[in-house]
N, C-alpha and C positions, 0 to 999 in steps of 0.2 A: 551576455549582458553584464556589465560592471555594477556591483552593488556596494553601496557605502555602508559603513558600520551602523549608521543611523537607520537605514532601512532594515538591516539585519535585526537590530535591537527592537525596532518597532514591531516587526513581524513576530518576534518571540514574545514580546509584550501582549499582542493580540492572542497569541497561541495560548499563553499561560494566564490570561486575564488578570494582568497586574501592570501597573505603572504606564498605561497605555497613553495617557494624556502627556505625561512626562516625556516619553520618547517621541510622540507625535510632534510636540513643539520643537524638537531638535531637528526635524526634517527640513531640508532645503528645497527649493523649487525643483531641482533636477531629480531629487529623491521622490517627491510626490509624483512626477510624471512617470516614474519607473514603477510605481507601486502596483498597477493593475496586473502585471505579469506575476509578480510575487504572490499577490493575494490569490490569483487563480491557481498557481502551482501548489499552494497550501490549503486550498478550499476555505479561505478566510474572508470572502466577500460578505457573508452574512454578519460576522462579527464586526467588520469594519463599518458597515452601514449602521449597525446598532450603536456602535461607539460614537460615530459622528452625530447621529441624531440625538443621543442622550446628552452630548456635550454641546449641541447646538452650534456646530462649527462647519456647517455645509459651505459657508462663504470662504472657507480656506482652501477649497478645492476648485479647479476649473469646472465649469458647469458640465461640459461634455464628458469629462473624466468621471464626475459624480454619477451622471446619468449611465455611463457604460458599466461601472461597478455596480450600481443599484440594480440594473437589469440583470446582471450576472448573478447577483444575490438572490433576487426573486426566483430565478430559474433554479438555483441550487436549492433553495428552501422548498420549493414545490416538488422538485425531484426527490428530495430526502423523505418528505412527508409521504408522497405517493408510493415510492418504492418500499418503504417500510410497511405501510398499510397494506399494500397488495401482496406482500410476502406472508401475511398472517394466515391466509387460507391454506397455503402448502405446508406451514409449520403445524397447523392444526391436524392436517392429515398425517404428518410425520409423527405427532403425538399419538393419534389414534391408532396408528399402525406399528407402534413401539419401535420407530426407527431410532437407532442410537446416533444422535447428532449433537453438535455444538455450534451456535452462532459465533461468529468471529469479528474481531476488529471493531469498527465504530458503532455497530449495532448496540453494544452494551451501553453506550452513552445515549441511547434513545429509549431506554427502559424508563419505567414510571418515576423512579427516584431521581432521574436526571431531567427527563422531559418536561416536568412541571415548570422549570425555570429557563430551560434553553434546550436546543437539540444539537446533535453532532452531524455535520454534513457527511453523507455516504455516496459513493458513486455507484456501488452495487451491493448485493447481499452476498456475503461469504458464509458458507456452512461446510463444516468438516463432517464427514459421514464415516462411520465405522465400516471397515472394508467388507464385512460380512453383509451389510445392508445397502452397499453403494448402488448396485443395479436395481434392487427393489426401490430405493429412493428415486432413481433415475426414472423408472417406469411410472412411478406415482406422479412425477413432474410432467412427463410426457402425456399423461392421461388427464392432467388437471391444469391445462391452460398454458404450459410451456412447450417450446420447440427448441431445436438447436438454432443458434444465430446463423450458422452456416447452413443454407438450405439443403445442400446436397447430403447432409448427415441425417436428415429426417426420414430414415427408413430403418429397417431392422438389421440390415447387414453391417454391423459394426464389430469391430475387434480392437479393444482399447489395450494400449501398451502402457502398463503402469510404471515402467522405468522412465517414462518421459514426463518430466516436470511434476506438478502437484495437484492438478485438477482436471476435470473432464472439460471438453469444449463448452464454451459459454452457452447457457440456456437463456432465452428471452420469453417474456409475456407478450400479450397483445400491445402493450405500450412500449415495447422494445427496451424494457428494463431487464438488466442482467442479473442472473442467479448463477453463482459459481458453486459447484459441488466439488469439494476438496477431498482427495483420498489420503493426502498428507499435507503437512504445512511447510516444513523446510524444504528448500530447493535441493534436489539430488545433485545439482552441480556443486553445492557446498558440502552436503552430507549425504553419503550413500543411503544410510538408514535415517529415517525421520527422527530428529532429536526431541520431538514433542509427542509423537503418536502414542508411546506407551503410557504416558501419563495423562493425556488430555481427556480420555473418557473415564479415568479412574475416579477423579474428584471433581464433580461438576456442581454448579449452582443454578438455581432457578430464579428467573426474574420476570417481572410482568412487562411484556412487550406488546404494546398496542392491544391490550385486552386479553391476551393469552399467556399461559406460563411457557417460557422458553428456556432452554438450557444453554449455558455458557461454561467455558473452562473455568477452573478455580482461579481466584484472584492472582495467585502467583503465576500460574501459566498465562493468564491474560497479560500480565506485565512482561514476562519473557518473550511471548510471541509478539507483543507490540514493539519491544525493543529490537528484536531480530528483523521484523517487517519493516521498520523504519531506518534500519541501518544496513546491514549486510545483505539482506534477501535480494534487493535490487538496486543496491548502491544509492540509498537515500532518495528513492523515487517517490516516496509517499508523502513528502512534505513534513512540516513540523508538528502536526496534530498528534503524532504518536507521544510527543513529549507531555502534551495535555493529558492523554490517556493515562500514561505512566504516573503522573502526579496526582490524578483524581483517584486512581485505584489505591495508590499509597495511603492517601489521606482516608479513604472510606474504610479500609481494612487494617490501618495502622501498621503498614509494612515498612521496615526500616531499609535504608540503603544497604547496610551490611548483609541483611537477609537476601536481598536481590543479587548482590555480588557473589554471595556464597552459592545460591541456586544456579546462577548463570555459569558459574565455573564448572559445575557438575555436567552441563550439557555443552560446553565449549563455546560459549558466547560472552565470556567474561570481558573481553576487549570491547564488545558492543555496549554492554551494560555500563562499563566505565565511562565511556564516551557520552552516553545518554544521561546518566546521572550527573556527570561533570557539567554538561551544558545547562541542564535544568536547574541544579543547585546553585550554580554560579549565578545564574539570572534571577533566581527567586530569592536567594539569601544574600545577594550582593557580595558574595565571597570574592576577594581579590585573586585568590590563587586558582588558577585553572590550567590544566596540562596543555602543553603546545598542541598536541593532536586534537584535543577537544575544542580548543579555539578555532583551529582550522575547520573542524567538522561543522561548526555553526553555519558557515557560508554554504556548504553543500546541503545541510538540512533545509535551509530557507530557500535555495534555488540552485539548480544545476541542470546541465545539458547532457550528461554522460549516462543517464539512467535509461535510455531507451532499450537498449539490449544488453543485459548483464553478461550474456555469453560472449558476445563480440568484445565487449570492454575487457572481460577477463583474459580473452585470447590476446588482445592488444597489449595488455599489461604484462603478460608473463611469457609470450612466445616471440620468436623471430618471424619474419614476414612469410616464410614458406609454411611454418606451423600454423600461422593465422589462416592462410588460404585453405589448408587441409581441414582445419577445424570448421571453417565456414562451410566447406563442402559437406563435411560430416553432419554439421548441424542443419544445413538448408535443404540438400538435395539427395542425401544418401537414402538407400532403400529403407534403413531403420527409421530415419526421421520422417519420411513420407508415411510409412506405416503408422507411426505414433501420431502424427498431427493431422493425418487424414486417414482416420481409422476404418477403412473399408474392408470387408472380407473379400469383396469382389475384386478380382485383378483388373477388370475393365474399369471400375471406379477409381481404383488407384491410378491407372494409366491416364485417364482424362484429368485427374486432379493434379498430376505432377507438373505440367507446365505452369498452371496458376501458382502452385507452390513455389516454383523456382523464381517466377516473375516477382511475386510478393516479397520474397526474402531477398533477392538481389537488390531490388529498389531500396528496401530498408537498410541493408548492409552497406550499399554504396554511399548512401546519404551519411550514415554514421561514420564510415571510414573517412569520408571527405572531412567531416568535423574533427575527427581524431587526428588527422594529418595536418590540417591547415589552420585550425583555430587555436589561437594562443590561450584563449580562455579555457577551452576545453582541455588543452594540454596541462594547463595548470590544475584543473580539477582532477585530471588523471593522476598527476603527481601526488596530490593530497590523498587520493583513494588509495593508491599504492602504499603510502606511509601508514594510513589508517588501517587498512584491511588487507594488506600484502600477504600476511601469514593468515590465510583464510581459515583454515581448519586447526583448532587447538587441540582437538582430540580425534 
């Protein structure tokens, strides 16, 4: 999808809650017609509807488009309220059982100090658990209303491979709301050892979250994790709200740009922090000078198509076709991969899960490879990603 600068700027205005009307008035008819995909990608439907109503400009939108975005906004609002409220019970249990945990990502912006005037849309609840408490936390979830999203995993014969990605298979409650238990935060495809794990439990803060005391990483760690998640972790797949998170925590705790750059350098994500701060500060402060890389990153932050599979994209960017095919086989259908993503102890369970695993992966991979090969828009996005994040590991 081709996006104009007007749409990009308006999306950032909604994200950072500044100059929304100024940039809305610059939108042309074709811009307005392309808004719904961008709003969905960035989870901005609630802010958009609130902005439209506060400024009484419903007549500026086609009625069917307004209805479509309003329905999406209502669903997202209800989902956020429900999933946050429903997570309280398991967090209470974690507190009582002395589980060492931290809530991650957007949950912080649904604590009492923020929730009184607005709330931050969330898709699921992410919790990082200290490795020593991980299986105790999992048992507590399974005994208190959660089960694995994949039905075949709901038995005792499990053997998790911690070298595979960063969380356990998704858990769901009776409302199909997802709870993710992380044993690390950075992707092992980027960093063999998690760059956050040593610090995240050392310095935590407590906030009131829907009536209970919940633990979060320190303000600096919240910022660094937000920057990494919004940029390098899955190639800008989380949308623009990480810029809002970054800005709000900076203001709340009076953290300077230089402090963030200094700390980000220590863990090897200085390039990501520079991009995020450049984009945010340029937009908020009207600074004319912005690096070429950061200017290009704005488009990927607001909307992109290449973030569906980080591993496939990375292979495509850095390898020849034979290495790509080998990498896809290793990633999709090797014994190690099946063991990791279908963690059964039983050889029979592994055997019957393998065809399903292969079918799922091949469908997703073929779809993405088609886009990577034939879409000019995606090729352009790939080029930009390579320029921005080509030298993935700084340390």
